[in-house]
C-alpha positions in Angstrom: 30.4 -12.7 -31.9 30.1 -15.4 -29.6 28.1 -16.0 -26.5 30.9 -16.0 -23.7 31.3 -19.3 -21.8 29.1 -19.8 -19.0 31.1 -19.1 -15.8 31.7 -15.6 -17.5 28.4 -15.0 -16.9 27.6 -16.3 -13.4 28.5 -12.3 -12.0 24.8 -11.5 -13.3 22.9 -14.1 -11.3 26.0 -13.7 -7.8 26.3 -9.7 -7.9 25.2 -7.6 -4.5 22.0 -5.7 -6.0 20.8 -9.1 -7.1 21.1 -10.9 -4.0 19.8 -7.8 -1.6 16.4 -8.0 -4.2 16.2 -11.5 -3.8 16.5 -11.5 -0.2 14.5 -8.5 0.1 11.4 -9.9 -1.8 11.9 -13.6 0.2 12.1 -11.4 3.1 8.1 -9.5 2.1 6.4 -12.7 1.1 7.8 -14.4 4.4 6.4 -10.8 6.2 2.8 -10.9 3.8 2.5 -14.7 5.0 2.8 -14.1 8.4 0.0 -11.4 8.5 -1.7 -13.9 6.1 -2.3 -15.7 8.9 -2.3 -13.5 12.1 -5.4 -14.2 14.3 -5.4 -10.3 14.9 -5.7 -9.0 11.0 -8.8 -8.2 10.1 -10.9 -11.5 8.7 -11.0 -9.0 5.0 -7.8 -8.4 4.7 -5.8 -11.9 5.9 -8.1 -13.5 3.0 -6.6 -10.7 0.7 -3.2 -11.7 2.0 -3.3 -14.6 1.6 -4.9 -14.6 -1.6 -2.1 -12.8 -3.0 -4.0 -9.5 -3.2 -1.9 -7.5 -1.1 1.9 -7.1 -2.4 4.9 -6.2 -0.9 4.3 -2.9 -2.9 0.9 -2.4 -0.2 3.6 -2.9 2.3 5.4 0.3 1.6 2.1 2.4 3.3 2.5 0.3 6.1 6.5 1.2 5.9 6.8 5.0 5.3 2.8 6.6 6.4 3.5 8.8 9.7 1.5 8.0 12.6 0.1 11.2 12.2 -0.4 11.2 9.0 1.7 12.0 5.7 0.7 13.8 2.2 1.2 11.9 -0.7 4.1 13.3 -2.1 5.8 13.1 1.2 4.7 9.4 1.5 6.0 8.7 -2.1 8.7 10.2 -1.9 9.2 8.1 0.8 9.0 4.8 -0.5 11.0 5.4 -3.8 7.7 5.7 -5.8 5.8 7.5 -8.0 2.9 10.5 -6.8 0.7 8.3 -9.0 1.8 5.0 -8.0 1.5 5.7 -4.5 -1.9 7.7 -5.3 -3.7 4.0 -6.6 -2.1 2.2 -3.6 -3.7 5.0 -1.6 -6.4 4.7 -3.1 -6.5 0.1 -2.9 -5.8 0.9 0.8 -8.8 3.4 1.1 -11.1 0.5 -0.5 -9.8 -2.3 2.7 -10.1 0.1 4.9 -6.5 0.5 6.0 -6.7 4.4 5.0 -8.9 7.6 5.0 -7.7 10.8 3.4 -8.7 13.9 5.9 -7.9 17.7 5.7 -4.3 18.5 6.7 -4.5 20.8 9.4 -1.3 22.9 8.3 -2.7 23.9 4.6 -6.0 23.9 3.9 -5.7 23.0 0.3 -3.7 19.5 1.5 -4.8 16.0 1.9 -3.3 14.0 5.0 -3.5 9.9 4.3 -3.8 8.6 7.7 -4.0 5.0 9.1 -7.5 4.0 10.6 -8.4 1.8 14.2 -8.0 -1.0 10.8 -4.9 0.1 9.2 -3.6 0.7 12.8 -4.2 -3.3 13.9 -2.8 -3.9 10.1 0.7 -2.7 11.6 1.0 -4.2 15.1 0.2 -7.4 13.1 2.8 -5.6 10.3 5.6 -5.2 13.4 4.7 -9.0 14.6 5.3 -10.3 11.4 8.9 -8.0 10.6 9.8 -9.5 14.1 9.1 -13.4 13.5 11.0 -12.7 9.7 13.6 -11.1 11.6 14.4 -13.9 13.9 13.5 -16.5 11.3 16.5 -14.8 8.9 19.1 -14.6 12.4 18.1 -18.6 13.0 18.8 -19.7 9.5 22.1 -17.7 9.8 23.2 -17.0 12.7 23.3 -13.8 14.8 26.3 -12.8 13.8 26.3 -13.0 10.4 23.2 -11.4 10.7 24.2 -8.8 12.7 27.3 -8.0 10.1 24.5 -8.2 7.4 22.2 -5.2 9.6 25.2 -3.4 10.5 26.1 -3.8 7.1 23.2 -2.3 5.0 22.5 -0.1 7.4 25.7 1.9 6.5 25.2 1.1 2.9 21.8 2.8 2.9 22.7 5.4 4.9 26.1 6.8 2.3 
């Protein structure tokens, strides 16, 4: 069978899912870079981020962990990850001092993952980095386009 002409195959490089994936990776990379250079991030965490030890996967904990803590199963479900994969991330984040496990006041058999004080500082750095990355996105594509993109993604993600 003959290979299709290159133009007939271009859709694989330009379809919406691929573009959204590239945009998300670029955004997350920028957020991690900003966090690595944030003077308010504890030095050990800043060094981990600067050396590429912190990945977008670790950001899932930052994005999804409730301020009052979360059970591992709920955290994994919220992040769209398996319980085992999230458990591995939690172990790493515990070692870095970002989170701790504590008894769940609702269920004596269960444990909750909670931010430490260092984790809350990391969360604030994440907020600053996201705010700056969003501002950079708006500057790059224009405020009107950025607003349409945000509205479109909200509508799509909510359906």
